[in-house]
C-alpha positions, 0 to 999 in steps of 0.5 A: 396482811398475811403471807403464806409460805409453803415449808415442805414440798409434798406430793399432792397428787397422792393426797386423798380426794373426797368423792361425793355420791348423789342420792337417788330417791326410791328403790330399784337398781339405781338405789342399789347403785347409790348404796354401792357407791356410798357404802362400798358394798361391792367391788367398784367394777361390779358396782359400775355394772349395777349402775350401768344396768340402772341407766339402761333398764330402769325408767328413771326420772331426770334427777335420778338418771343424772344422779346414777350417771354421777354415781357411776362416774364416782365408781369409774374414778375409783378404778382410775378410769378418769375419762370415762368418769368425766364422760358420765359427769358431762351427761349428768351435768347436761341433765341436771346442771345444778348438782354440786356433787357432780361438779365436785367429782368432776373437779376431783377427776381433773385433779387425778388427770393433773389438769388443775385449771379444769379442776378449778373451773369445776370446783368453783362451780361446786362451791357456787352451788353449795355442794353437800360436801362443801369441805371437800370442794374447798379441799380439792380446790386447795390442791388444784390451787397449789399446783397452779402456783396459788399457794396462798389461795390453797392455804385459805381453802384448806383453812375453810375446809377445816372450818367446814369439817374439823373431823377431816384429818387430811386437811390438818395434814395439809395445813401442817405443811404451811407456815404463816408469817406477817410482813 
């Protein structure tokens, strides 16, 4: 059996978190909102206003409306407006509860708020739903686990994140803090 020991303390709250956007099919303002999130085409406040216009003015199907709420939540989270982001994710989840990206971003917002137990619930669901950015769900869950005292679980989640996306350097940075010993 392996035991994982943390060697160096690190301010994990400052660790970068992955954000996932939800694809909007079709054109219009909602599509512009999606592209603004994905490609950071506008300042977050301007992109948020674009998403709000899409929600308020466009006749969107349920999937696209839920995706637009998630995308606006990502923009709000980028601006540090975590409660507003969480409100958008809650609306999106009511409309389309099986969208992994919404749960992933909700987990990230809870991490920013230092509510690690709530983050774990959201990230477990993102993993269960096989979120498109699954490596990010494992990465974020590792951060939440470490903050709740589950250092071994955090280590294995970082390993899984690296396995799923070896080109995500933040994972290697986190793993460098660990030493694995056998007992």
